[in-house]
C-alpha positions as CSV (number, residue, x, y, z in Angstrom):
1,M,-11.5,91.7,-76.1
2,G,-8.0,92.1,-75.4
3,H,-6.2,94.6,-73.0
4,K,-4.5,97.8,-74.4
5,E,-1.2,97.4,-73.8
6,F,1.4,100.6,-72.9
7,P,5.3,100.5,-73.1
8,V,7.0,99.8,-69.7
9,T,7.8,103.6,-69.5
10,Q,4.4,104.8,-70.4
11,L,3.0,102.1,-67.8
12,R,5.4,103.5,-65.0
13,T,3.8,106.8,-65.6
14,K,0.2,105.5,-65.4
15,V,1.1,104.1,-62.3
16,L,2.9,107.2,-60.8
17,E,-0.2,109.2,-61.8
18,E,-2.6,107.0,-60.1
19,L,-0.7,107.0,-56.9
20,K,-0.8,110.8,-57.1
21,L,-4.5,110.6,-57.7
22,R,-4.8,108.6,-54.6
23,N,-2.7,111.0,-52.7
24,Y,-0.3,108.0,-52.1
25,S,2.9,109.1,-49.9
26,Q,6.2,109.2,-51.9
27,A,7.7,106.7,-49.9
28,T,4.8,104.2,-50.8
29,A,5.1,105.2,-54.8
30,H,8.9,104.6,-54.7
31,T,8.1,101.1,-53.2
32,Y,5.1,100.3,-55.6
33,I,7.4,101.3,-58.6
34,E,10.2,99.1,-57.4
35,A,8.0,96.0,-56.4
36,I,6.6,96.2,-59.9
37,R,9.9,96.5,-61.5
38,R,11.2,93.5,-59.9
39,Y,8.2,91.6,-61.1
40,A,8.4,92.2,-64.8
41,E,12.5,91.4,-64.6
42,Y,11.6,88.0,-63.1
43,F,9.2,87.1,-66.0
44,D,11.5,89.3,-68.1
45,V,8.0,90.5,-70.2
46,S,5.9,93.3,-69.7
47,P,3.0,92.7,-66.6
48,Q,0.3,93.4,-68.9
49,Q,1.2,90.3,-70.6
50,L,1.0,88.4,-67.4
51,G,-1.9,87.2,-65.5
52,R,-3.2,84.9,-62.7
53,E,-1.3,82.4,-62.8
54,H,1.9,84.3,-63.1
55,I,1.1,86.4,-60.3
56,R,0.9,83.2,-58.5
57,Q,4.1,81.9,-59.2
58,Y,5.9,85.0,-58.5
59,Q,4.1,84.9,-55.0
60,L,5.6,81.1,-54.6
61,H,9.0,82.3,-55.5
62,L,9.2,85.2,-52.8
63,I,7.9,82.7,-50.3
64,Q,9.7,79.7,-51.3
65,E,12.9,81.0,-53.0
66,R,13.5,84.4,-51.6
67,K,12.2,83.3,-48.1
68,L,10.9,87.0,-47.5
69,E,9.0,88.0,-44.5
70,P,5.2,87.6,-44.8
71,K,5.1,91.4,-44.1
72,S,7.5,91.7,-47.3
73,V,5.3,89.7,-49.5
74,M,2.0,91.5,-48.5
75,V,4.0,94.7,-49.7
76,Q,5.0,93.0,-52.8
77,M,1.4,91.9,-53.4
78,A,-0.4,95.3,-52.5
79,A,1.7,97.1,-55.0
80,L,0.4,94.0,-57.8
81,R,-2.9,94.6,-56.5
82,F,-2.7,98.4,-57.2
83,L,-1.5,97.7,-61.0
84,Y,-3.9,95.2,-62.0
85,L,-6.9,96.6,-60.5
86,K,-6.3,100.3,-60.4
87,V,-4.2,100.9,-63.5
88,L,-4.8,97.9,-65.9
89,R,-8.5,97.6,-64.7
90,R,-8.2,94.0,-64.9
91,N,-11.6,92.2,-63.4
92,Y,-9.4,90.4,-60.9
93,S,-10.6,89.5,-57.2
94,R,-9.1,90.0,-54.4
95,D,-8.4,86.5,-53.8
96,D,-6.8,86.2,-57.5
97,I,-4.1,88.4,-55.4
98,P,-4.1,87.0,-52.0
99,L,-2.4,88.9,-49.2
100,P,-0.4,86.2,-46.8
101,R,-1.4,86.3,-43.1
102,T,1.0,88.0,-41.2
103,P,1.7,87.2,-37.5
104,R,0.8,89.4,-34.7
105,R,3.0,92.1,-33.7
106,Q,6.2,91.2,-32.0
107,I,7.8,92.9,-29.2
108,P,10.6,95.0,-30.4
109,V,14.0,95.2,-29.5
110,V,14.9,98.0,-27.0
111,L,18.7,99.6,-26.1
112,S,19.2,100.1,-22.2
113,I,20.1,103.8,-21.6
114,D,23.7,103.0,-21.2
115,E,23.4,101.1,-24.6
116,V,22.1,104.1,-26.3
117,R,24.9,106.1,-24.9
118,R,27.3,104.1,-25.9
119,L,26.0,103.9,-29.4
120,I,26.0,107.7,-29.7
121,D,29.7,107.8,-28.0
122,A,30.7,105.4,-31.0
123,A,29.5,107.1,-34.0
124,P,32.6,107.9,-36.4
125,N,31.8,111.4,-37.0
126,L,29.7,114.3,-36.4
127,R,27.3,113.6,-38.7
128,Y,26.0,110.2,-37.9
129,R,26.2,111.7,-33.9
130,T,23.7,114.0,-34.9
131,I,21.6,111.6,-36.5
132,L,21.5,109.2,-33.6
133,M,20.9,111.9,-31.3
134,T,18.0,113.3,-33.2
135,L,16.5,109.8,-33.7
136,Y,16.7,109.0,-30.0
137,D,15.6,112.4,-28.3
138,T,12.6,113.0,-30.8
139,G,11.2,109.4,-31.7
140,M,11.2,110.2,-35.1
141,R,10.9,107.9,-37.9
142,R,13.9,107.9,-40.4
143,A,12.0,109.4,-43.3
144,E,10.8,112.3,-40.9
145,L,14.6,112.9,-40.2
146,C,15.4,112.9,-44.0
147,Q,13.0,115.7,-44.6
148,L,14.0,117.9,-41.5
149,R,14.9,121.4,-42.3
150,P,16.5,124.1,-40.2
151,A,13.2,126.1,-40.6
152,H,11.5,123.2,-38.7
153,V,13.7,124.0,-35.7
154,D,11.8,126.6,-33.3
155,K,14.0,127.4,-30.8
156,E,11.9,130.1,-28.9
157,R,9.2,127.3,-28.3
158,M,11.7,124.7,-28.0
159,M,9.8,122.6,-30.2
160,I,10.4,120.6,-33.7
161,R,7.7,120.7,-36.4
162,I,7.3,117.3,-38.4
163,P,5.0,118.5,-41.5
164,H,5.1,115.1,-43.2
165,G,4.7,112.3,-41.0
166,K,3.3,109.1,-41.6
167,G,0.1,109.5,-43.5
168,G,0.7,112.9,-44.2
169,K,0.2,114.0,-40.8
170,A,1.9,116.9,-39.2
171,R,2.9,116.9,-35.5
172,E,5.4,118.9,-33.1
173,V,7.8,117.0,-30.7
174,P,9.9,118.8,-28.0
175,L,13.2,120.0,-28.6
176,S,16.0,119.5,-25.6
177,F,18.8,121.7,-24.8
178,Q,20.6,118.6,-25.4
179,L,19.7,118.3,-28.6
180,L,19.5,122.1,-29.6
181,E,23.3,122.3,-29.3
182,P,24.6,119.6,-31.1
183,L,22.1,120.4,-33.9
184,R,23.6,123.9,-34.0
185,T,27.3,122.4,-34.2
186,Y,26.6,120.2,-36.9
187,Y,24.7,122.6,-39.0
188,R,27.5,125.4,-38.4
189,S,30.4,122.6,-39.7
190,L,28.3,122.4,-42.9
191,R,30.3,123.5,-46.1
192,R,27.6,123.6,-48.5
193,R,23.8,123.8,-47.1
194,N,20.9,123.4,-49.6
195,G,17.8,124.1,-47.2
196,W,17.9,120.5,-45.2
197,M,18.6,119.9,-41.7
198,F,21.0,117.1,-43.1
199,P,21.9,117.5,-46.9
200,R,23.2,115.0,-49.4
201,G,27.0,114.7,-49.3
202,Q,27.0,113.3,-53.0
203,A,27.8,116.0,-55.9
204,K,25.7,114.5,-58.1
205,R,22.5,115.5,-56.5
206,P,23.5,118.5,-54.2
207,Q,20.0,119.8,-53.9
208,D,18.5,116.6,-52.1
209,P,18.5,115.6,-48.6
210,I,20.2,112.2,-47.4
211,T,18.5,109.2,-47.9
212,D,17.1,106.2,-45.8
213,K,20.6,104.5,-46.5
214,T,22.9,106.9,-44.8
215,V,20.4,106.8,-41.5
216,W,20.6,102.9,-41.7
217,H,24.3,103.2,-42.2
218,A,24.7,105.6,-39.1
219,C,23.2,103.0,-37.0
220,E,24.8,99.8,-38.5
221,E,28.7,101.4,-38.3
222,S,27.9,102.9,-34.7
223,T,26.8,99.5,-33.4
224,R,29.4,97.9,-34.7
225,R,32.1,100.0,-33.1
226,A,30.1,100.1,-29.8
227,A,29.7,96.0,-29.5
228,I,26.3,96.3,-29.3
229,T,25.6,92.3,-30.3
230,K,21.6,93.5,-30.4
231,P,20.5,94.0,-33.9
232,V,19.9,98.0,-33.8
233,H,18.1,100.2,-36.9
234,P,16.9,103.4,-37.1
235,H,13.5,102.1,-35.7
236,T,15.0,100.7,-32.9
237,L,16.1,104.2,-31.1
238,R,12.2,105.0,-31.8
239,H,11.1,102.3,-30.0
240,S,13.7,102.9,-27.2
241,C,12.8,106.4,-26.8
242,A,9.2,105.4,-26.1
243,T,10.0,102.9,-23.8
244,H,12.5,105.1,-21.9
245,M,9.7,107.8,-21.7
246,L,7.4,105.4,-20.2
247,D,9.9,104.2,-17.5
248,H,10.2,107.8,-16.5
249,G,6.5,108.3,-16.0
250,A,5.3,109.7,-19.1
251,E,1.7,108.8,-20.1
252,L,0.5,106.6,-22.8
253,P,-1.6,109.1,-24.4
254,V,1.6,112.0,-24.4
255,I,3.7,109.0,-26.1
256,Q,1.0,108.3,-28.6
257,V,0.8,112.5,-29.6
258,L,5.0,112.5,-29.5
259,L,5.3,108.9,-31.7
260,G,2.3,110.4,-34.0
261,H,0.3,107.1,-33.7
262,E,-3.3,107.4,-35.1
263,D,-4.2,104.1,-33.2
264,P,-3.4,103.9,-29.5
265,R,-2.8,100.0,-29.5
266,D,0.4,100.9,-31.7
267,T,1.6,102.8,-28.3
268,M,0.3,100.2,-25.9
269,I,3.3,97.6,-27.5
270,Y,5.5,99.8,-25.1
271,L,3.6,98.6,-21.9
272,H,5.5,95.0,-22.7
273,L,8.8,96.7,-22.5
274,S,8.7,98.9,-19.4
275,T,10.4,97.9,-16.7
276,R,9.0,100.2,-14.4
277,K,5.3,98.9,-15.4
278,L,6.7,95.4,-15.3
279,K,8.6,95.4,-12.0
280,S,5.6,97.0,-10.2
281,A,4.1,93.2,-10.4
282,P,5.0,91.5,-7.1
283,S,6.8,88.3,-7.4
284,P,4.9,85.1,-6.6
285,L,7.7,83.5,-4.9
286,E,7.7,86.4,-2.2
287,M,4.1,85.8,-1.3
288,F,5.0,82.6,0.9
289,D,7.7,81.1,2.6
290,L,9.1,77.4,1.2
291,A,10.3,74.8,3.7
292,R,14.1,74.9,4.2
293,P,15.8,71.8,2.3
294,T,18.2,70.2,4.3
295,G,22.1,70.7,4.0
296,Q,21.4,74.4,3.0
297,E,23.4,77.3,4.4
298,P,21.1,80.4,4.3
299,A,22.0,83.7,3.0
300,V,21.8,86.5,5.1
301,S,22.5,90.2,4.5
302,G,25.8,91.5,6.1
303,T,27.2,88.1,7.0
304,G,29.5,87.9,3.4
305,L,28.1,84.0,3.1
306,L,26.8,83.4,0.0
307,W,23.7,81.3,-1.1
308,R,24.6,77.4,-1.8
309,W,22.4,75.0,-3.4
310,P,21.4,72.3,-1.2
311,T,22.6,68.6,-2.2
312,S,19.1,66.9,-0.9
313,F,15.7,67.9,-0.3
314,A,15.3,65.7,2.4
315,P,12.4,66.9,5.5
316,S,14.1,68.8,8.0
317,P,15.2,67.0,11.5
318,T,12.8,66.4,13.9
319,G,12.5,69.7,15.9
320,S,14.0,72.4,13.5
321,S,11.3,74.3,12.1
322,S,11.1,77.4,9.6
323,A,9.1,80.2,10.7
324,A,7.3,82.8,8.3
325,V,9.0,86.4,8.3
326,P,7.4,89.3,6.7
327,A,9.3,90.0,3.6
328,S,10.4,93.8,2.6
329,P,9.3,95.0,-0.9
330,G,11.6,93.8,-3.4
331,R,13.7,91.5,-1.1
332,S,12.4,87.9,0.3
333,I,13.5,87.0,3.7
334,R,13.6,83.2,4.6
335,S,14.4,82.1,7.9
336,C,16.6,78.6,8.0
337,A,17.7,76.9,11.1
338,P,21.1,75.3,11.1
339,S,21.8,72.0,9.5
340,S,24.0,70.7,12.5
341,A,25.3,71.6,15.9
342,A,28.9,72.2,14.0
343,A,26.9,75.6,12.5
344,P,28.4,78.7,13.3
345,L,27.0,80.9,16.2
346,R,26.0,83.6,14.3
347,W,23.4,81.7,12.4
348,A,21.9,80.8,15.5
349,A,21.6,84.1,16.6
350,T,19.7,85.3,13.1
351,V,17.6,82.6,13.2
352,T,16.6,83.1,16.8
353,A,16.3,86.9,16.2
354,A,13.9,85.8,13.0
355,R,11.8,83.6,15.0
356,S,11.2,86.2,17.5
357,V,10.0,88.7,15.0
358,A,7.7,86.3,13.2
359,R,6.1,85.4,16.9
360,T,5.7,89.1,17.8
361,S,4.2,89.8,14.2
362,A,1.9,86.8,14.5
363,S,0.5,88.0,17.9
364,L,0.0,91.4,16.8
365,S,-2.1,90.2,14.1
366,T,-3.7,87.7,16.2
367,P,-7.6,89.4,17.0
368,A,-8.2,90.1,20.6
């Protein structure tokens, strides 16, 4: 029994209806429609006339020829799964439309505080500057920023409401005074207002907000002008916001709520990026003293002499020994005896004092 075929426009309508019945987001609907359109254009025929073997060929095309990342291929295949299983009601198994295995979550790129400042200062206009400040200060996603309205800014409570977050979840984020004034200045500068905080500047669709492309361009242009070599996109500012909050004492559950993460594991990735957490671990080399290599000049604070790599690692001459000196936090103090009798007298005095401290510490730590 053959499958009933619909014209392409009617098929598009049925896909949109099925997406709406299942309460898929507008962004997901747009992604699925585009993926199905590219699939049909590749074979130059309606998807209703295609089957399992065509899906396999197209997936190999995405991987081998277009060289898409596994996550991108997975999105394309998810759209085809939805088309054939939910819309066309084909009796396909999930193995007929396989999803590629994606690698484990990678540690994202984050900017330093100075790089964020340079990025914002390099914005070519007030609109781009306000977009970058809002992304960084609130940790919003770019789609959430595009849907922001002036009514969502609560100046009395100093909060910003995000009514349509990922998965349709609403949340609130704090509004700082450093962001409130730039938002006011930017909104007052608008010649035409249409109910959106960031209205589209094109005359063709004057009632719409800005698109993702505008937010991407704000990041790309400012990154280029700031001479930042790291890859910067809108989500980079979200990662940087969360990392800097964690560095300055915010707790993970609070960051999870502010970012709108449903799974706490999504927030725990920032533990790998927080310099405060990472630097709190002691350095293994500071837990013990190493024997002094021959021919090495020690670097002692305040002497003005720099560390020099030793020319050899021969054993120390007889009679010279290095005593362990207690290390202060964040610094390793190593006692190094002079390599010859011609060494400056101040090195001898320094080593003598260090050995004296070591003997005193040893005697104090010896039980009576």
